[in-house]
C-alpha positions as a Markdown table, in Angstrom:
| # | Residue | x | y | z |
|---|---|---|---|---|
| 1 | Unk | 1.0 | 13.0 | -29.3 |
| 2 | Unk | 1.8 | 9.9 | -27.2 |
| 3 | Unk | 4.5 | 11.9 | -25.4 |
| 4 | Unk | 2.0 | 14.5 | -24.3 |
| 5 | Unk | -0.4 | 11.7 | -23.1 |
| 6 | Unk | 2.4 | 10.1 | -21.1 |
| 7 | Unk | 3.4 | 13.5 | -19.6 |
| 8 | Unk | -0.2 | 14.1 | -18.6 |
| 9 | Unk | -0.5 | 10.7 | -16.9 |
| 10 | Unk | 2.8 | 11.3 | -15.0 |
| 11 | Unk | 1.6 | 14.7 | -13.9 |
| 12 | Unk | -1.7 | 13.3 | -12.6 |
| 13 | Unk | 0.2 | 10.6 | -10.7 |
| 14 | Unk | 2.5 | 13.2 | -9.2 |
| 15 | Unk | -0.4 | 15.3 | -8.2 |
| 16 | Unk | -2.2 | 12.4 | -6.6 |
| 17 | Unk | 0.9 | 11.4 | -4.6 |
| 18 | Unk | 1.4 | 15.0 | -3.4 |
| 19 | Unk | -2.3 | 15.3 | -2.5 |
| 20 | Unk | -2.2 | 12.1 | -0.5 |
| 21 | Unk | 0.9 | 13.3 | 1.3 |
| 22 | Unk | -0.7 | 16.6 | 2.3 |
| 23 | Unk | -3.8 | 14.7 | 3.6 |
| 24 | Unk | -1.6 | 12.4 | 5.7 |
| 25 | Unk | 0.3 | 15.4 | 7.1 |
| 26 | Unk | -3.0 | 17.1 | 8.1 |
| 27 | Unk | -4.1 | 13.9 | 9.8 |
| 28 | Unk | -0.7 | 13.5 | 11.6 |
| 29 | Unk | -1.0 | 17.2 | 12.7 |
| 30 | Unk | -4.4 | 16.5 | 14.2 |
| 31 | Unk | -3.3 | 13.4 | 16.0 |
| 32 | Unk | -0.2 | 15.1 | 17.4 |
| 33 | Unk | -2.1 | 18.2 | 18.5 |
| 34 | Unk | -4.9 | 16.1 | 20.2 |
| 35 | Unk | -2.3 | 13.8 | 21.9 |
| 36 | Unk | -0.5 | 16.9 | 23.4 |
| 37 | Unk | -3.9 | 18.4 | 24.5 |
| 38 | Unk | -5.0 | 15.2 | 26.1 |
| 39 | Unk | -1.6 | 14.8 | 28.0 |
| 40 | Unk | -1.6 | 18.5 | 29.1 |
| 41 | Unk | 1.6 | 19.4 | 27.4 |
| 42 | Unk | 2.5 | 22.2 | 25.0 |
| 43 | Unk | 2.7 | 21.3 | 21.3 |
| 44 | Unk | 5.7 | 23.1 | 19.8 |
| 45 | Unk | 6.0 | 24.7 | 16.4 |
| 46 | Unk | 2.4 | 23.8 | 15.6 |
| 47 | Unk | 3.5 | 21.4 | 12.8 |
| 48 | Unk | 4.6 | 17.9 | 12.0 |
| 49 | Unk | 7.6 | 17.0 | 9.8 |
| 50 | Unk | 7.6 | 14.0 | 7.5 |
| 51 | Unk | 10.7 | 11.9 | 8.2 |
| 52 | Unk | 10.0 | 8.8 | 6.3 |
| 53 | Unk | 7.9 | 7.1 | 3.7 |
| 54 | Unk | 7.9 | 3.5 | 2.5 |
| 55 | Unk | 5.8 | 1.1 | 0.5 |
| 56 | Unk | 3.8 | -1.4 | 2.6 |
| 57 | Unk | 0.9 | -3.8 | 2.3 |
| 58 | Unk | -2.3 | -2.6 | 3.9 |
| 59 | Unk | -4.7 | -4.9 | 5.8 |
| 60 | Unk | -6.8 | -5.1 | 2.6 |
| 61 | Unk | -3.8 | -6.7 | 0.8 |
| 62 | Unk | -3.2 | -3.6 | -1.5 |
| 63 | Unk | 0.1 | -1.9 | -1.6 |
| 64 | Unk | 0.1 | 1.6 | -0.1 |
| 65 | Unk | 2.3 | 4.2 | 1.6 |
| 66 | Unk | 3.4 | 4.2 | 5.2 |
| 67 | Unk | 4.4 | 7.7 | 6.3 |
| 68 | Unk | 6.3 | 8.6 | 9.4 |
| 69 | Unk | 6.1 | 12.0 | 11.0 |
| 70 | Unk | 7.7 | 13.7 | 14.0 |
| 71 | Unk | 6.6 | 16.6 | 16.2 |
| 72 | Unk | 7.9 | 18.4 | 19.2 |
| 73 | Unk | 6.3 | 19.0 | 22.6 |
| 74 | Unk | 7.3 | 20.5 | 25.9 |
| 75 | Unk | 6.2 | 19.4 | 29.4 |
| 76 | Unk | 7.1 | 22.5 | 31.3 |
| 77 | Unk | 7.8 | 25.1 | 28.6 |
| 78 | Unk | 11.6 | 24.9 | 29.0 |
| 79 | Unk | 12.3 | 21.4 | 27.6 |
| 80 | Unk | 11.8 | 19.9 | 24.2 |
| 81 | Unk | 10.8 | 16.3 | 23.5 |
| 82 | Unk | 10.3 | 14.5 | 20.2 |
| 83 | Unk | 7.1 | 12.6 | 19.4 |
| 84 | Unk | 6.7 | 10.2 | 16.5 |
| 85 | Unk | 3.7 | 8.7 | 14.7 |
| 86 | Unk | 3.3 | 6.4 | 11.8 |
| 87 | Unk | 0.3 | 6.4 | 9.4 |
| 88 | Unk | -0.7 | 3.8 | 6.9 |
| 89 | Unk | -3.1 | 5.6 | 4.7 |
| 90 | Unk | -5.1 | 7.6 | 7.3 |
| 91 | Unk | -4.9 | 4.9 | 10.0 |
| 92 | Unk | -2.5 | 5.5 | 13.0 |
| 93 | Unk | -0.4 | 2.3 | 13.4 |
| 94 | Unk | 2.4 | 3.6 | 15.8 |
| 95 | Unk | 2.7 | 6.4 | 18.2 |
| 96 | Unk | 5.4 | 7.6 | 20.7 |
| 97 | Unk | 5.0 | 10.8 | 22.5 |
| 98 | Unk | 3.1 | 12.4 | 25.4 |
| 99 | Unk | 0.8 | 10.3 | 27.4 |
| 100 | Unk | -1.9 | 11.3 | 29.8 |
| 101 | Unk | -0.9 | 11.7 | 33.4 |
| 102 | Unk | -1.8 | 9.0 | 35.8 |
| 103 | Unk | -3.6 | 10.1 | 39.0 |
| 104 | Unk | -1.2 | 10.9 | 41.8 |
| 105 | Unk | -3.5 | 9.8 | 44.6 |
| 106 | Unk | -6.7 | 7.9 | 44.9 |
| 107 | Unk | -9.5 | 9.0 | 47.2 |
C-alpha cells in the first residue's frame, strides 16, 4: 500500500511539472508572436522550442524554474534569425529577437 501511495505522489508531481512546462511554453509562444508582430517581421514555424531549464530563486525567495525558449523569425521572408526568451514562472526576464523599427525620418 505505501508503494502505491508513493507512486501516486510521484505521478502527481510529474503531472504538475508537465502542466507548468506547457503553460510556460504557451506564454513564450504569445510573447514571441507579439514581438514579431510589433516589429513587423514574420514569425516562422508558429512555435517555440524549449532549450533549457534550471532551478532558480524567484523574487519572492521561493525556488522555481527558469525556462529558456527559442523561436525563429524572418525579416524579408528569405532569411532566418533566432530569437530567445527566458521566463521565470510566467514573468519574462530576458529577451533577444526582433525589435520595432526606428523612424527613418522625422518631420
